[in-house]
C-alpha positions as CSV (number, residue, x, y, z in Angstrom):
1,X,0.0,0.0,0.0
2,X,1.4,3.4,-0.8
3,X,2.1,5.6,2.2
4,X,3.7,9.0,2.8
5,X,7.5,8.9,3.5
6,X,8.3,5.6,1.3
7,X,10.3,8.0,-0.8
8,X,12.9,10.7,-0.1
9,X,10.2,13.5,0.0
10,X,9.6,15.6,3.1
11,X,6.3,15.0,4.9
12,X,4.0,16.9,7.3
13,X,3.0,15.5,10.5
14,X,0.3,16.7,13.0
15,X,0.2,15.3,16.5
16,X,-3.1,16.0,18.4
17,X,-2.5,16.1,22.2
18,X,1.1,16.2,22.4
19,X,1.4,16.3,26.1
20,X,4.7,17.8,27.1
21,X,6.2,17.4,23.7
22,X,8.8,14.9,24.3
23,X,8.0,12.5,21.6
24,X,7.5,15.4,19.1
25,X,10.8,16.9,19.7
26,X,12.6,13.6,19.6
27,X,11.0,12.5,16.4
28,X,11.8,16.0,14.9
29,X,15.4,15.8,16.0
30,X,15.8,12.4,14.5
31,X,14.0,13.0,11.4
32,X,15.1,16.5,9.9
33,X,12.9,15.8,6.7
34,X,9.8,16.0,8.8
35,X,7.7,19.0,9.4
36,X,6.2,18.4,12.6
37,X,3.3,20.4,14.2
38,X,2.0,19.4,17.6
39,X,-1.0,20.6,19.4
40,X,-2.1,20.6,23.0
41,X,-4.6,22.3,25.1
42,X,-2.5,22.7,28.1
43,X,-0.3,26.1,28.1
44,X,2.3,24.7,30.6
45,X,3.0,21.8,28.2
46,X,3.3,23.7,25.1
47,X,5.5,26.3,27.1
48,X,7.8,23.7,28.2
49,X,7.8,21.9,24.7
50,X,8.8,25.2,23.0
51,X,11.7,25.8,25.4
52,X,12.9,22.5,24.7
53,X,12.6,22.8,21.0
54,X,14.4,26.2,21.2
55,X,17.1,24.8,23.3
56,X,17.5,22.0,21.0
57,X,17.6,24.2,18.0
58,X,15.0,22.2,16.2
59,X,13.6,24.2,13.3
60,X,11.3,21.4,12.0
61,X,8.9,21.3,14.9
62,X,6.5,23.9,16.1
63,X,4.1,23.7,19.0
64,X,0.7,25.3,19.3
65,X,-1.6,25.8,22.3
66,X,-5.1,25.0,21.0
67,X,-8.2,23.1,21.5
68,X,-9.3,20.5,19.1
69,X,-12.1,22.7,18.2
70,X,-9.9,25.6,17.4
71,X,-7.8,23.3,15.1
72,X,-10.9,22.0,13.3
73,X,-12.1,25.7,12.8
74,X,-8.5,27.0,11.6
75,X,-8.4,27.2,7.9
76,X,-4.7,28.2,7.8
77,X,-3.2,24.9,7.8
78,X,-1.6,23.3,4.9
79,X,-2.9,19.7,4.7
80,X,-0.9,17.0,6.6
81,X,0.5,13.6,5.3
82,X,0.2,12.1,8.7
83,X,-2.1,12.8,12.0
84,X,-1.3,11.1,15.1
85,X,-3.1,10.9,18.4
86,X,-2.0,8.4,21.2
87,X,-3.8,7.9,24.4
88,X,-6.3,10.6,23.4
89,X,-9.5,9.0,21.9
90,X,-10.7,7.0,25.0
91,X,-10.1,10.0,27.1
92,X,-11.8,12.8,25.6
93,X,-15.5,14.0,25.3
94,X,-17.7,12.9,22.4
95,X,-17.8,16.5,21.5
96,X,-13.9,16.6,21.1
97,X,-14.0,13.3,19.3
98,X,-16.3,15.0,16.7
99,X,-13.7,17.8,16.3
100,X,-10.9,15.1,16.0
101,X,-12.9,13.7,13.0
102,X,-13.4,17.2,11.4
103,X,-9.6,17.6,11.5
104,X,-9.0,14.2,9.9
105,X,-11.6,15.1,7.1
106,X,-10.4,18.6,6.4
107,X,-6.7,18.4,7.2
108,X,-5.5,15.2,6.1
109,X,-4.2,14.8,2.5
110,X,-5.6,12.4,0.2
111,X,-3.5,9.1,0.5
112,X,-2.5,10.3,4.0
113,X,-2.3,8.2,7.4
114,X,-3.9,8.7,10.8
115,X,-2.7,6.8,13.8
116,X,-5.1,6.4,16.7
117,X,-5.0,4.3,20.0
118,X,-7.9,3.5,22.2
119,X,-9.2,1.4,25.0
120,X,-11.6,-1.5,23.5
121,X,-13.9,-4.2,24.2
122,X,-13.9,-7.1,25.1
123,X,-10.8,-6.9,27.2
124,X,-12.0,-4.0,29.4
125,X,-15.3,-5.5,30.0
126,X,-14.8,-7.2,33.4
127,X,-12.9,-4.0,34.9
128,X,-15.7,-1.5,34.1
129,X,-17.7,-2.0,37.3
130,X,-14.6,-1.9,39.3
131,X,-13.5,1.3,37.7
132,X,-16.8,2.8,38.9
133,X,-15.4,2.0,42.4
134,X,-12.7,4.3,41.8
135,X,-14.7,7.2,40.1
136,X,-17.4,7.0,43.0
137,X,-14.7,7.2,45.7
138,X,-13.4,10.4,43.8
139,X,-16.9,12.0,43.6
140,X,-17.4,11.4,47.2
141,X,-14.1,12.9,48.5
142,X,-13.1,15.3,45.7
143,X,-10.8,17.3,48.1
144,X,-8.6,14.5,49.1
145,X,-5.2,14.1,47.3
146,X,-5.6,12.1,44.0
147,X,-3.5,9.3,45.3
148,X,-5.4,9.0,48.5
149,X,-8.7,8.6,46.3
150,X,-6.8,5.9,44.4
151,X,-5.6,4.0,47.4
152,X,-9.2,4.2,48.8
153,X,-10.6,2.6,45.7
154,X,-8.1,-0.1,45.8
155,X,-8.9,-0.7,49.6
156,X,-12.7,-1.2,48.6
157,X,-11.8,-3.6,46.0
158,X,-9.9,-5.7,48.6
159,X,-12.8,-5.5,51.0
160,X,-15.1,-6.8,48.4
161,X,-12.8,-9.7,47.5
162,X,-12.3,-10.4,51.3
163,X,-16.1,-10.6,51.7
164,X,-16.5,-12.8,48.7
165,X,-18.5,-10.4,46.5
166,X,-19.9,-12.8,43.8
167,X,-19.1,-10.5,40.9
168,X,-15.2,-10.8,41.7
169,X,-15.7,-14.7,42.1
170,X,-17.4,-15.0,38.7
171,X,-15.0,-13.0,36.9
172,X,-11.7,-15.0,36.0
173,X,-8.7,-13.2,36.2
174,X,-9.9,-10.0,37.8
175,X,-8.3,-10.4,41.2
176,X,-4.8,-11.2,39.3
177,X,-5.5,-8.0,37.1
178,X,-6.1,-5.8,40.0
179,X,-2.8,-7.0,41.6
180,X,-1.0,-5.9,38.5
181,X,-2.7,-2.5,38.8
182,X,-1.2,-2.1,42.3
183,X,2.3,-2.4,40.8
184,X,1.9,0.1,38.1
185,X,2.8,3.8,38.2
186,X,0.2,5.8,40.3
187,X,0.2,8.4,37.6
188,X,-1.0,5.9,35.1
189,X,-3.7,4.5,37.2
190,X,-5.1,7.8,38.1
191,X,-5.1,8.8,34.6
192,X,-6.9,5.3,33.5
193,X,-9.2,5.0,36.7
194,X,-10.1,8.5,37.6
195,X,-10.1,10.4,34.3
196,X,-13.5,12.0,33.9
197,X,-13.8,11.1,30.4
198,X,-13.3,7.5,29.5
199,X,-15.1,5.6,26.8
200,X,-14.6,1.9,25.8
201,X,-15.1,1.2,22.1
202,X,-15.8,-1.7,20.0
203,X,-13.4,-1.4,17.0
204,X,-16.2,-1.0,14.4
205,X,-17.3,2.0,16.5
206,X,-14.1,3.8,15.8
207,X,-14.2,2.6,12.3
208,X,-17.4,4.2,11.6
209,X,-16.1,7.3,13.3
210,X,-13.3,7.5,10.8
211,X,-15.4,6.5,8.0
212,X,-17.0,10.0,8.3
213,X,-13.7,11.3,7.4
214,X,-13.4,9.0,4.4
215,X,-10.9,6.9,6.2
216,X,-10.5,3.1,6.0
217,X,-8.1,1.1,8.5
218,X,-6.2,-1.8,9.7
219,X,-4.2,-2.6,12.9
220,X,-1.0,-0.7,13.5
221,X,0.4,-3.2,16.1
222,X,2.9,-5.3,14.2
223,X,2.7,-8.4,16.3
224,X,-1.1,-8.5,15.7
225,X,-0.2,-9.6,12.2
226,X,1.7,-12.7,13.3
227,X,-1.0,-15.1,13.5
228,X,1.3,-17.9,14.8
229,X,1.5,-16.3,18.2
230,X,-2.0,-15.1,18.5
231,X,-4.4,-17.4,16.9
232,X,-4.8,-21.1,16.5
233,X,-5.3,-22.8,13.2
234,X,-9.2,-23.0,13.6
235,X,-9.1,-19.4,14.7
236,X,-7.1,-18.3,11.7
237,X,-9.4,-20.3,9.3
238,X,-12.5,-18.6,11.1
239,X,-11.1,-15.2,10.4
240,X,-10.2,-16.0,6.9
241,X,-13.8,-16.7,6.0
242,X,-14.9,-13.2,6.8
243,X,-14.4,-10.9,3.9
244,X,-15.2,-7.5,5.5
245,X,-12.1,-6.1,7.2
246,X,-14.0,-4.3,9.9
247,X,-16.1,-7.3,10.9
248,X,-12.9,-9.5,10.8
249,X,-11.0,-7.0,13.2
250,X,-14.1,-7.2,15.5
251,X,-14.2,-11.1,15.6
252,X,-10.3,-11.1,16.1
253,X,-10.7,-8.8,19.2
254,X,-13.2,-11.3,20.5
255,X,-10.8,-14.3,19.9
256,X,-7.8,-12.6,21.5
257,X,-9.6,-10.6,24.1
258,X,-8.2,-7.3,22.9
259,X,-8.2,-4.4,25.4
260,X,-6.2,-1.9,23.5
261,X,-6.0,-1.1,19.9
262,X,-3.5,0.8,17.8
263,X,-4.9,1.5,14.3
264,X,-3.8,3.2,11.1
265,X,-6.5,4.7,8.9
266,X,-6.0,5.7,5.5
267,X,-7.5,8.4,3.2
268,X,-7.9,6.7,0.0
269,X,-5.9,3.3,-0.1
270,X,-3.7,2.9,-3.1
271,X,-2.4,-0.4,-3.8
272,X,1.2,-0.6,-5.0
273,X,2.0,-2.8,-8.2
274,X,4.0,-5.7,-7.5
275,X,7.3,-4.5,-8.9
276,X,7.0,-1.0,-6.9
277,X,6.2,-2.9,-3.9
278,X,9.1,-5.3,-4.2
279,X,11.5,-2.5,-4.7
280,X,10.4,-0.5,-1.6
281,X,10.6,-3.8,0.2
282,X,14.0,-4.6,-0.9
283,X,15.4,-0.9,-0.3
284,X,13.8,-0.9,3.4
285,X,16.7,-0.2,5.7
286,X,16.7,-1.5,9.2
287,X,18.9,-1.4,12.4
288,X,19.2,-2.9,15.6
289,X,18.8,-0.6,18.7
290,X,20.6,-3.0,21.0
291,X,23.4,-5.3,20.8
292,X,22.5,-8.6,19.2
293,X,23.3,-10.4,22.3
294,X,20.6,-8.3,24.3
295,X,17.8,-9.3,21.9
296,X,15.0,-11.3,23.5
297,X,15.0,-14.9,22.4
298,X,11.1,-15.0,23.0
299,X,8.0,-13.1,21.7
300,X,4.8,-12.8,23.2
301,X,1.3,-13.1,21.7
302,X,-2.2,-13.9,22.7
303,X,-1.3,-17.5,22.8
304,X,1.4,-17.0,25.3
305,X,5.3,-16.9,24.8
306,X,6.9,-18.4,21.9
307,X,10.6,-19.1,21.5
308,X,12.2,-17.5,18.2
309,X,13.7,-20.1,15.9
310,X,17.5,-19.9,16.1
311,X,18.0,-21.0,12.5
312,X,15.7,-18.2,11.1
313,X,16.7,-15.3,13.3
314,X,20.4,-15.6,13.9
315,X,21.5,-15.1,10.4
316,X,19.4,-12.1,10.2
317,X,20.4,-10.6,13.8
318,X,24.0,-11.4,12.8
319,X,23.8,-9.2,9.6
320,X,21.9,-6.3,11.5
321,X,24.4,-6.3,14.5
322,X,26.4,-3.1,14.4
323,X,25.2,-1.4,11.5
324,X,21.9,-0.9,9.2
325,X,21.3,-3.2,6.5
326,X,18.7,-3.1,3.6
327,X,16.4,-6.0,3.0
328,X,18.3,-6.5,-0.4
329,X,21.5,-6.8,1.7
330,X,19.9,-9.2,4.1
331,X,18.7,-11.5,1.2
332,X,22.2,-11.5,-0.2
333,X,23.0,-14.1,2.5
334,X,21.8,-17.6,1.0
335,X,20.9,-18.6,4.6
336,X,18.1,-16.1,4.7
337,X,14.9,-16.7,3.0
338,X,12.5,-14.0,1.8
339,X,9.3,-15.4,3.2
340,X,10.9,-16.1,6.5
341,X,12.6,-12.7,6.5
342,X,9.3,-10.9,6.0
343,X,7.6,-12.4,9.2
344,X,11.0,-12.4,11.2
345,X,11.4,-8.6,10.6
346,X,7.7,-8.1,11.7
347,X,8.5,-9.9,14.9
348,X,11.8,-8.0,15.4
349,X,10.1,-4.5,14.7
350,X,7.3,-5.5,16.9
351,X,9.6,-6.2,19.8
352,X,10.6,-2.5,19.7
353,X,14.4,-3.6,19.5
354,X,14.7,-3.3,15.5
355,X,13.8,-0.3,13.8
356,X,13.3,1.4,10.2
357,X,16.4,3.5,9.6
358,X,16.6,6.7,7.8
359,X,18.4,6.4,4.2
360,X,22.1,6.2,4.1
361,X,22.4,9.5,2.3
362,X,24.0,12.3,4.5
363,X,24.5,10.0,7.3
364,X,28.2,11.2,7.6
365,X,26.8,14.7,8.1
366,X,26.2,13.7,11.8
367,X,30.0,13.2,12.4
368,X,31.9,15.8,14.2
369,X,29.0,17.2,16.3
370,X,29.9,15.3,19.3
371,X,30.9,17.0,22.6
372,X,34.6,16.9,22.9
373,X,34.6,15.3,26.3
374,X,31.7,13.0,25.9
375,X,32.6,11.0,29.1
376,X,32.7,13.8,31.4
377,X,29.1,15.0,29.8
378,X,27.7,11.7,30.7
379,X,28.9,12.0,34.5
380,X,27.9,15.6,34.7
381,X,24.4,14.6,33.6
382,X,24.2,11.8,36.1
383,X,25.7,14.1,38.9
384,X,23.1,16.6,38.2
385,X,20.4,14.2,38.9
386,X,21.9,12.9,42.0
387,X,22.8,9.4,40.5
388,X,25.9,7.2,40.8
389,X,27.7,4.9,38.4
390,X,27.6,1.3,39.5
391,X,29.9,-1.4,38.3
392,X,29.6,-5.0,39.3
393,X,27.4,-4.0,42.1
394,X,29.9,-1.3,43.6
395,X,29.7,2.4,43.3
396,X,32.4,3.9,41.1
397,X,34.1,6.5,43.1
398,X,37.4,7.4,41.5
399,X,37.4,9.9,38.7
400,X,39.6,7.7,36.4
401,X,37.2,4.7,36.8
402,X,34.1,7.1,36.4
403,X,35.7,8.1,33.1
404,X,36.2,4.4,31.9
405,X,32.6,3.5,32.6
406,X,31.3,6.8,31.3
407,X,33.4,6.5,28.0
408,X,31.9,2.9,27.6
409,X,28.4,4.0,28.0
410,X,28.9,6.8,25.4
411,X,30.8,4.6,23.2
412,X,28.1,2.1,22.9
413,X,26.1,4.8,21.4
414,X,28.2,6.6,18.8
415,X,30.6,5.5,16.1
416,X,34.3,6.1,16.2
417,X,33.8,9.2,14.2
418,X,31.4,10.8,16.8
419,X,28.4,10.3,14.8
420,X,25.1,8.9,16.4
421,X,24.5,5.2,15.6
422,X,21.3,5.1,13.5
423,X,18.4,3.6,15.0
424,X,19.7,4.2,18.6
425,X,17.5,7.3,19.3
426,X,14.2,5.7,20.1
427,X,15.5,3.2,22.7
428,X,17.8,5.6,24.1
429,X,15.3,8.3,25.0
430,X,12.9,5.9,26.7
431,X,15.4,4.0,28.8
432,X,17.6,4.6,31.8
433,X,21.2,5.7,30.9
434,X,23.0,2.7,32.4
435,X,20.2,0.2,31.5
436,X,20.1,0.7,27.7
437,X,22.6,3.8,26.9
438,X,21.4,7.2,25.6
439,X,22.6,9.2,22.7
440,X,23.6,12.7,23.5
441,X,25.8,13.1,20.5
442,X,24.3,15.9,18.3
443,X,23.7,19.6,19.7
444,X,19.9,19.0,19.2
445,X,19.6,15.7,21.0
446,X,22.0,16.9,23.9
447,X,19.4,19.7,24.5
448,X,16.5,17.0,24.6
449,X,18.6,14.9,27.0
450,X,19.0,17.7,29.5
451,X,15.2,18.2,29.6
452,X,14.3,14.7,30.0
453,X,16.2,14.1,33.3
454,X,13.6,11.6,34.4
455,X,15.1,8.9,32.3
456,X,18.5,8.8,34.2
457,X,16.9,7.6,37.5
458,X,13.8,5.8,36.4
459,X,12.0,4.5,33.2
460,X,8.9,6.4,31.8
461,X,5.5,5.6,33.4
462,X,3.8,2.9,31.4
463,X,0.6,1.0,31.8
464,X,-0.4,-2.2,30.2
465,X,-0.2,-2.3,26.4
466,X,2.6,0.0,26.4
467,X,0.7,3.2,27.0
468,X,3.4,5.8,28.2
469,X,2.3,8.8,30.5
470,X,3.3,11.8,28.9
């Protein structure tokens, strides 16, 4: 299928509900060919995002304080190639969802893509009555601190469990699910369980909403497309008999008990010819974002955890280890078969440890932008966040040893010439420094690194299904 960005042409992206703008700044810094516009209603979020973009010297991103209604009414925008909204659709009012549809209808180019994520049935069905406990508690004690209200909701659930409430006993997995909720970051749980606007959707309902903007859809979560880890043979056959894609996706939701969807909608689907699609596939460039030795050997789907076949994955990973490769270059290895490669790359990309890399043209332009004393820079950032370096369980105290460890941390992220290793950026900016490494080689990314100090002591706040608090 044709999509914006498959060629070298610049593309325009609109993010609705950008929060503090961290993702927008990172994407813009890593993709200079993207003209990125990010919208949020909160003036503090926008002010912080603008300051970060200014400090980073990112000319290709702009932040606008506006409501969805204001953006829908604004006629000054040039149409966008991509519109994206993550963690928004379930958590806004019906009125705001209508404004989002207007934005998609009027401001997305023909042939453009829209990405949206949302909570869905049937996976959320068992929890809806329990969520009412939390919202009721919040309404009864609106002046109590939010985390106290959250704790009271959890206490009431435990009381119901202890007195053997029949709903809890009749709902398999509910107790285990709420035990997992207790382990999540409190900010995420408050967002999910105490937010005033919270709508669960059947996937055909969202498809119908987007159809009003002339959009058709499919799942954006790559691992959903690997039937072997999600569906039995009988389930795959059942779905194959359903010709309508909207109905097929809904029945699939029922089969796997889906609770969170990530969908891509297209404004005017254009099928690529065989030769064009083949050339795009062969020219696709990929890179690992972790050393090959750190790649997971398993993948998780609706059927549970599956082991990756060494004979299929090892030749691919070995070729990708250390530097980007195109599909054409991977297939030059006689031990790598095309059909196996397609599914293997979907799995690796779905794990989030392999990424599509930018074209090689202009890559050397990043060289030389590295800070002269990178090891000291790593140490300075850690020190400013009251963090310490630990090696083999012991705190590194001496300046000499600090420099050695800092240099190795930095060296895992840049080439000998000082250029950022392609594909490292996404993992870097969502991981702890010593856990996965962080790239701060270019001036723009260094500025972003200073602003996202939270990654140096803890990981971003994530809920189930990968929803990251902004």
